[in-house]
C-alpha positions, 0 to 999 in steps of 0.5 A: 645375734643368731637364734643359736647364740640366744639359746646358748646364753638363755634358756627357752623360758628366759627367751620367752620372758625377754620377748614378752618384756620387749613386746610389752614395751612396744605396746607402752611406747605405742599407747602413750605420747612421746613426752610421757615418762612411760613412753620414754622408759619403754623407748630406752628399753626397746633401744637396749633390746635392739642394740645388743652389744657383743663383747667385742663391741660390735652392735648386732641387728636387733632381730635376735628376739623376733628370730628366737624360736625356743625348742625343747622342754622348759 
């Protein structure tokens, strides 16, 4: 998903919030053993972010959050 598409769907504040959720999930996954319930939940959340589905069913590359660079006033 391109940055333009992200900004067309979400505003700058929402993009920052989504990026924060994604980054915190990565921290949780890294800090807990794979068998821990928090790690399992974080992994599912990360997978959801990385497998963004378009309306036509195609799976995108998962880089849309890291590429997002909100501009403007929030």
